[in-house]
C-alpha positions as CSV (number, residue, x, y, z in Angstrom):
1,X,29.5,137.1,-62.5
2,X,27.1,140.0,-62.4
3,X,25.6,141.9,-65.4
4,X,28.0,144.8,-65.1
5,X,31.0,142.5,-65.1
6,X,29.7,140.6,-68.2
7,X,29.1,143.8,-70.1
8,X,32.5,145.1,-69.3
9,X,34.1,141.9,-70.5
10,X,32.1,142.0,-73.7
11,X,33.5,145.4,-74.9
12,X,36.3,144.4,-77.3
13,X,33.9,142.1,-79.2
14,X,31.1,144.7,-79.2
15,X,33.5,147.4,-80.4
16,X,34.5,145.2,-83.4
17,X,30.8,144.8,-84.3
18,X,30.3,148.5,-83.9
19,X,33.0,149.4,-86.3
20,X,31.1,147.7,-89.1
21,X,28.8,150.7,-88.9
22,X,31.5,153.3,-89.6
23,X,30.1,154.5,-92.9
24,X,26.6,154.9,-91.3
25,X,28.2,156.9,-88.4
26,X,30.2,159.0,-90.9
27,X,27.0,160.1,-92.6
28,X,25.4,161.3,-89.4
29,X,28.4,162.6,-87.4
30,X,31.1,163.6,-89.9
31,X,29.6,165.8,-92.6
32,X,32.5,168.3,-93.2
33,X,31.8,171.9,-92.5
34,X,28.5,171.4,-90.5
35,X,28.1,173.1,-87.1
36,X,27.2,170.2,-84.8
37,X,25.8,170.1,-81.3
38,X,26.0,166.8,-79.3
39,X,23.5,166.4,-76.3
40,X,23.4,163.9,-73.5
41,X,23.0,163.4,-69.8
42,X,25.4,161.8,-67.4
43,X,27.6,159.2,-69.2
44,X,26.1,160.4,-72.6
45,X,27.1,164.0,-71.8
46,X,30.7,162.9,-71.2
47,X,30.7,160.9,-74.4
48,X,29.4,164.1,-76.1
49,X,32.3,166.0,-74.8
50,X,34.8,163.5,-76.2
51,X,33.0,163.5,-79.6
52,X,33.1,167.3,-79.8
53,X,36.8,167.4,-79.2
54,X,37.5,164.5,-81.6
55,X,35.4,166.0,-84.4
56,X,37.0,169.5,-84.2
57,X,40.5,167.9,-84.0
58,X,39.7,166.0,-87.2
59,X,39.0,169.3,-88.9
60,X,35.3,168.5,-89.6
61,X,33.8,171.7,-88.2
62,X,32.7,173.5,-85.1
63,X,31.2,171.1,-82.5
64,X,29.7,171.8,-79.1
65,X,28.7,169.4,-76.3
66,X,25.9,170.5,-73.9
67,X,24.3,168.7,-71.0
68,X,20.8,168.1,-72.3
69,X,19.2,169.6,-69.1
70,X,21.0,172.9,-69.8
71,X,20.3,173.2,-73.5
72,X,19.0,176.6,-74.6
73,X,18.4,177.2,-78.3
74,X,20.5,180.3,-78.7
75,X,23.2,179.1,-81.2
76,X,22.5,178.0,-84.7
77,X,23.5,174.4,-85.6
78,X,23.2,172.5,-88.8
79,X,22.7,169.2,-86.9
80,X,21.9,168.2,-83.3
81,X,22.9,164.7,-82.1
82,X,21.3,163.3,-79.0
83,X,23.0,160.4,-77.3
84,X,20.5,158.3,-75.2
85,X,21.0,154.6,-74.5
86,X,17.4,154.1,-73.5
87,X,15.8,156.7,-75.8
88,X,13.6,157.7,-72.9
89,X,15.5,160.2,-70.8
90,X,13.2,163.2,-70.1
91,X,15.8,165.9,-70.3
92,X,17.1,164.7,-73.7
93,X,13.5,164.6,-75.1
94,X,12.8,168.0,-73.7
95,X,16.0,169.4,-75.4
96,X,15.1,167.9,-78.7
97,X,11.6,169.5,-78.5
98,X,13.4,172.9,-78.4
99,X,15.6,172.4,-81.4
100,X,14.6,174.9,-84.1
101,X,12.8,173.6,-87.1
102,X,15.0,173.0,-90.1
103,X,17.8,171.5,-87.9
104,X,18.6,167.9,-88.7
105,X,18.2,165.9,-85.5
106,X,19.9,162.6,-84.9
107,X,19.3,160.0,-82.2
108,X,22.1,157.7,-81.1
109,X,20.5,154.9,-79.1
110,X,20.5,151.3,-78.1
111,X,16.8,150.6,-78.3
112,X,14.4,151.0,-81.3
113,X,10.9,152.3,-81.1
114,X,11.5,154.6,-78.1
115,X,10.2,158.2,-77.7
116,X,13.5,159.7,-79.0
117,X,12.5,158.4,-82.5
118,X,9.6,160.8,-82.4
119,X,11.9,163.8,-82.1
120,X,14.7,162.8,-84.5
121,X,15.1,162.8,-88.3
122,X,17.6,159.9,-88.4
123,X,18.9,157.3,-86.0
124,X,22.1,155.5,-85.3
125,X,21.0,152.3,-83.6
126,X,23.5,150.2,-81.6
127,X,21.1,147.6,-80.3
128,X,23.9,145.0,-80.1
129,X,25.6,147.3,-77.5
130,X,22.6,147.6,-75.2
131,X,23.1,146.5,-71.7
132,X,20.9,145.4,-68.7
133,X,23.0,147.3,-66.2
134,X,22.1,150.7,-64.7
135,X,25.8,151.5,-64.8
136,X,26.7,152.1,-68.5
137,X,29.9,150.6,-69.9
138,X,29.7,149.0,-73.3
139,X,27.2,151.3,-75.0
140,X,29.1,154.5,-74.5
141,X,32.5,153.0,-75.3
142,X,31.0,151.6,-78.5
143,X,29.6,155.0,-79.5
144,X,33.1,156.5,-79.0
145,X,34.8,153.7,-80.9
146,X,32.4,154.3,-83.8
147,X,32.8,158.1,-83.7
148,X,36.5,157.8,-83.8
149,X,36.3,155.5,-86.8
150,X,33.9,157.9,-88.5
151,X,36.4,160.7,-88.0
152,X,39.2,158.8,-89.6
153,X,41.1,157.4,-86.5
154,X,43.3,154.4,-86.9
155,X,41.9,151.8,-84.5
156,X,44.0,148.7,-85.4
157,X,45.1,148.1,-81.8
158,X,41.8,148.9,-80.2
159,X,40.3,145.4,-79.7
160,X,43.7,143.9,-78.8
161,X,44.3,146.6,-76.2
162,X,40.8,146.1,-74.9
163,X,41.3,142.3,-74.4
164,X,44.6,143.0,-72.6
165,X,42.8,145.4,-70.3
166,X,40.4,142.7,-69.2
167,X,43.2,140.8,-67.5
168,X,45.7,143.6,-66.6
169,X,46.6,144.1,-63.0
170,X,44.4,146.6,-61.2
171,X,46.0,150.0,-60.5
172,X,45.9,149.5,-56.7
173,X,44.4,147.3,-54.1
174,X,40.9,148.6,-53.3
175,X,41.6,148.1,-49.6
176,X,44.1,150.9,-49.8
177,X,42.0,153.5,-51.7
178,X,39.4,155.9,-50.5
179,X,39.7,158.6,-53.2
180,X,40.2,158.3,-56.9
181,X,41.2,161.1,-59.3
182,X,41.0,160.7,-63.1
183,X,43.0,163.0,-65.4
184,X,42.6,163.3,-69.1
185,X,43.7,165.7,-71.9
186,X,42.0,166.6,-75.2
187,X,39.2,164.1,-75.9
188,X,40.2,161.9,-72.9
189,X,38.9,164.6,-70.5
190,X,35.4,163.3,-71.2
191,X,36.8,159.7,-70.5
192,X,38.1,161.0,-67.2
193,X,34.7,162.3,-66.2
194,X,33.1,159.1,-67.2
195,X,35.6,157.0,-65.3
196,X,35.0,159.1,-62.2
197,X,31.3,158.6,-62.6
198,X,31.7,154.8,-62.7
199,X,33.4,154.9,-59.3
200,X,30.6,157.0,-57.8
201,X,27.8,154.9,-59.3
202,X,29.2,151.4,-58.7
203,X,31.1,151.9,-55.5
204,X,29.6,155.1,-53.9
205,X,33.2,156.3,-53.5
206,X,34.8,159.7,-53.6
207,X,36.0,160.4,-57.1
208,X,37.0,163.4,-59.1
209,X,38.1,164.2,-62.7
210,X,39.9,167.0,-64.3
211,X,41.8,168.2,-67.4
212,X,45.2,167.0,-66.5
213,X,47.1,170.2,-66.0
214,X,44.3,171.7,-64.0
215,X,45.0,169.1,-61.2
216,X,47.8,171.4,-59.9
217,X,45.5,174.4,-59.7
218,X,43.9,173.4,-56.4
219,X,42.6,169.7,-56.6
220,X,46.0,168.3,-55.7
221,X,45.4,169.7,-52.2
222,X,43.1,166.9,-51.2
223,X,45.3,164.1,-52.6
224,X,46.9,161.9,-50.0
225,X,48.2,158.4,-49.2
226,X,44.8,156.8,-49.9
227,X,44.4,158.5,-53.2
228,X,44.7,156.9,-56.6
229,X,45.5,159.2,-59.5
230,X,44.7,157.5,-62.8
231,X,45.8,159.1,-66.1
232,X,43.9,158.4,-69.3
233,X,45.5,159.3,-72.6
234,X,48.5,161.5,-73.1
235,X,48.7,163.0,-69.6
236,X,52.1,164.7,-68.9
237,X,54.2,162.2,-67.0
238,X,55.5,165.0,-64.7
239,X,52.1,165.0,-63.0
240,X,52.8,161.6,-61.5
241,X,55.6,163.2,-59.5
242,X,53.2,165.9,-58.3
243,X,50.7,163.2,-57.2
244,X,53.4,161.1,-55.5
245,X,54.6,164.2,-53.6
246,X,51.2,164.2,-52.0
247,X,51.5,160.6,-51.1
248,X,49.2,159.3,-53.8
249,X,49.4,156.2,-55.8
250,X,49.7,156.8,-59.6
251,X,48.6,154.7,-62.6
252,X,49.1,155.0,-66.3
253,X,49.6,152.6,-69.2
254,X,50.2,152.8,-73.0
255,X,47.0,151.1,-74.2
256,X,44.3,152.8,-76.2
257,X,42.3,155.2,-74.0
258,X,39.1,153.1,-74.3
259,X,41.1,150.2,-73.1
260,X,42.3,152.3,-70.2
261,X,38.7,153.0,-69.4
262,X,38.1,149.2,-69.1
263,X,40.7,149.1,-66.4
264,X,39.0,152.0,-64.6
265,X,35.6,150.2,-64.9
266,X,37.2,147.0,-63.5
267,X,38.6,149.0,-60.5
268,X,35.2,150.5,-59.8
269,X,33.8,147.0,-59.6
270,X,36.6,145.8,-57.4
271,X,36.0,148.9,-55.1
272,X,32.3,148.1,-55.0
273,X,33.0,144.5,-54.0
274,X,35.4,145.6,-51.2
275,X,32.6,147.9,-49.9
276,X,30.1,145.0,-50.0
277,X,28.0,146.8,-52.8
278,X,26.2,145.3,-55.8
279,X,27.1,147.3,-58.9
280,X,23.9,146.0,-60.6
281,X,21.8,147.8,-58.0
282,X,23.5,151.2,-57.6
283,X,22.0,153.5,-54.9
284,X,19.2,155.8,-56.0
285,X,19.8,155.1,-59.7
286,X,17.7,153.7,-62.5
287,X,18.5,152.7,-66.1
288,X,16.8,155.8,-67.4
289,X,15.9,159.1,-65.7
290,X,12.3,159.8,-66.4
291,X,11.2,162.8,-64.5
292,X,7.7,163.3,-63.1
293,X,5.8,166.6,-63.5
294,X,6.0,167.1,-59.7
295,X,9.8,167.0,-59.9
């Protein structure tokens, strides 16, 4: 079993451990009435998108999510939260340098003593969720499980659904799939983006992601018999018929969305195996993006 497979399998247990930090997470993410910005790159940006929607839906205050490389300090925030597994990503550190003085800065990371600590006032450390893989799985899902708990979600089924997802049948035979589309709605739009990224990273495959109803506004045109359309969360069931009319295979289940993401991660690994790829060594990728001055 490779590192990525082991880390995917560990998620239900790691989520359970993460939820013990709910009060700590509440203190840094869920202060009512604060205007909050969540920053990240890649996977962490998609996690930020989900957190922003979850926090606003919980009535805790205005919350934005911005890709760290695109941050411009134009809006006023009470608190800026930077999500960075390694604590070393150049764009995240550069964004934190630009945050106006007087704004409380929080780092959510898996490693203590990294450069992000220099630019933050407080830290939410999930070192038990760190992972060796370049392709992130358990750190981002643990951040989301913890954020949901901090915002008051009922997560009684989460670990059980996660365990079931580890052995659930895959959505399709990877031999039959060249193209994967992930659809989400509300906070699961961020999960859809993250699932599509896993397919690109691990399997170098053609994958897309959209807010569910936007699929009909053009993207469905490229769906065909070798397409898998994978719904995460409360995606309208009528979209399955739209996908099938294009010849695509559809997949949905009734598990918690984070457990559905486990199924997507497992499918990405199966697709990588079918293509003869090692997901622990994804093409052109490293665990942390540290940019040089020349770049």
